[in-house]
C-alpha positions as CSV (number, residue, x, y, z in Angstrom):
1,X,145.3,160.0,41.2
2,X,147.3,157.9,43.6
3,X,148.5,154.5,42.3
4,X,147.3,151.6,44.4
5,X,150.0,149.7,46.2
6,X,149.5,145.9,46.5
7,X,150.4,144.3,49.8
8,X,153.8,143.3,48.6
9,X,154.8,147.0,48.5
10,X,155.4,147.6,44.8
11,X,153.5,150.6,43.4
12,X,151.2,149.8,40.5
13,X,151.5,152.4,37.8
14,X,148.2,153.5,36.2
15,X,148.2,152.5,32.5
16,X,146.2,153.7,29.6
17,X,144.7,151.4,27.1
18,X,143.6,152.0,23.6
19,X,140.1,153.3,23.7
20,X,137.2,152.0,21.6
21,X,135.5,154.9,19.8
22,X,132.0,155.9,20.9
23,X,129.3,154.4,18.7
24,X,131.4,151.4,17.7
25,X,129.9,148.1,16.7
26,X,132.6,146.2,18.4
27,X,131.3,143.4,20.6
28,X,131.2,144.1,24.3
29,X,132.9,140.7,25.1
30,X,135.1,138.4,23.1
31,X,137.5,135.6,23.8
32,X,141.0,135.1,22.6
33,X,141.4,132.7,19.7
34,X,144.4,131.1,21.5
35,X,144.0,129.1,24.7
36,X,146.4,129.7,27.6
37,X,147.3,127.6,30.6
38,X,146.3,129.2,33.9
39,X,150.0,129.6,34.7
40,X,150.7,131.4,31.4
41,X,147.6,133.6,31.8
42,X,148.7,134.6,35.3
43,X,152.3,135.1,34.4
44,X,151.5,137.4,31.5
45,X,148.8,139.3,33.3
46,X,150.9,139.8,36.4
47,X,153.7,141.2,34.1
48,X,151.2,143.7,32.7
49,X,151.0,142.1,29.2
50,X,147.5,142.6,27.7
51,X,146.8,139.4,25.8
52,X,143.5,140.8,24.4
53,X,143.1,142.6,21.2
54,X,143.6,146.4,21.0
55,X,140.7,148.1,22.6
56,X,140.0,145.2,25.0
57,X,141.3,144.1,28.4
58,X,141.0,140.8,30.3
59,X,137.6,140.9,32.0
60,X,137.5,140.9,35.8
61,X,135.2,138.4,37.5
62,X,132.8,141.1,38.7
63,X,132.7,142.7,35.2
64,X,132.0,139.3,33.6
65,X,129.1,138.6,36.0
66,X,127.5,142.0,35.6
67,X,127.7,141.8,31.8
68,X,126.4,138.2,31.8
69,X,123.4,139.0,34.1
70,X,122.4,142.3,32.3
71,X,122.9,141.0,28.7
72,X,119.7,140.0,26.9
73,X,121.7,137.1,25.2
74,X,124.4,134.7,26.5
75,X,127.8,136.2,25.8
76,X,130.0,133.8,27.8
77,X,129.4,130.5,25.9
78,X,132.5,128.6,27.1
79,X,134.8,128.5,30.1
80,X,137.6,131.1,30.0
81,X,140.1,132.9,32.3
82,X,139.2,136.2,34.0
83,X,141.1,138.4,36.3
84,X,140.1,138.3,40.0
85,X,140.1,141.7,41.6
86,X,142.9,143.3,39.5
87,X,146.1,142.4,37.7
88,X,149.7,142.8,38.9
89,X,149.9,140.5,41.9
90,X,149.0,136.8,41.9
91,X,146.8,136.8,45.1
92,X,144.8,139.6,43.5
93,X,144.3,137.5,40.4
94,X,142.9,134.7,42.6
95,X,140.7,137.0,44.6
96,X,137.4,138.8,44.1
97,X,138.3,141.7,46.4
98,X,141.8,142.7,47.5
99,X,143.7,139.4,47.7
100,X,145.5,140.1,50.9
101,X,143.4,137.9,53.0
102,X,140.6,136.9,50.7
103,X,141.8,134.7,47.9
104,X,139.0,132.5,46.7
105,X,141.2,130.3,44.5
106,X,144.0,128.3,46.1
107,X,147.5,128.6,44.8
108,X,148.1,127.0,41.4
109,X,144.5,127.8,40.3
110,X,142.9,131.0,39.0
111,X,139.4,132.4,38.3
112,X,137.4,131.4,35.3
113,X,134.0,132.5,34.0
114,X,131.8,129.5,33.5
115,X,128.7,129.5,31.3
116,X,126.5,127.5,33.6
117,X,123.1,128.1,34.9
118,X,122.0,126.8,38.3
119,X,118.4,126.3,39.3
120,X,117.3,125.6,42.8
121,X,113.5,125.4,43.0
122,X,112.2,128.8,41.8
123,X,115.6,130.5,41.6
124,X,117.8,130.4,38.5
125,X,121.2,132.1,38.4
126,X,123.1,132.5,35.2
127,X,126.8,131.8,34.8
128,X,129.3,131.6,37.6
129,X,132.9,132.0,38.6
130,X,134.9,128.9,39.2
131,X,138.5,128.2,40.2
132,X,140.4,126.1,37.6
133,X,143.9,124.5,38.0
134,X,146.7,126.3,36.3
135,X,147.4,123.2,34.1
136,X,144.0,123.7,32.3
137,X,143.9,125.5,29.0
138,X,141.2,128.0,28.2
139,X,140.8,131.2,26.2
140,X,140.8,134.5,28.0
141,X,137.6,136.5,28.2
142,X,138.2,140.0,27.0
143,X,136.0,143.0,27.7
144,X,135.8,146.1,25.5
145,X,137.4,149.2,27.0
146,X,135.3,152.0,28.0
147,X,134.9,154.6,25.2
148,X,136.8,157.8,25.8
149,X,134.5,160.7,26.9
């Protein structure tokens, strides 16, 4: 496996995370008990610090949306920080794809998962992703790691 290299040229080392055993009753999604400012969340995540419990990782925006849409019950019941496309480089945290030329959140703001539902005539969409200023304090949404095969 070749490690991805962000646009700033520093190779990203693949890391291993504690795996949740197959058949576990652990919830698919949980939020941190502690709230973090966006700046603290971004700083810790960019440094490779996992602020989620063992067996969990900060959810990505895409991951949170898929889980939200496919879950039979609402799991994201409050606003919380999520990683954009991947950790390790601030523009990637603020982006939903690669961050090089596609950041969706301006500097000094990061992506949050928001528990809204929007209805326009016959169309209802659950949840959403929103940029929030780095001065705001929210918990971090953590997704359960994939079980080891």
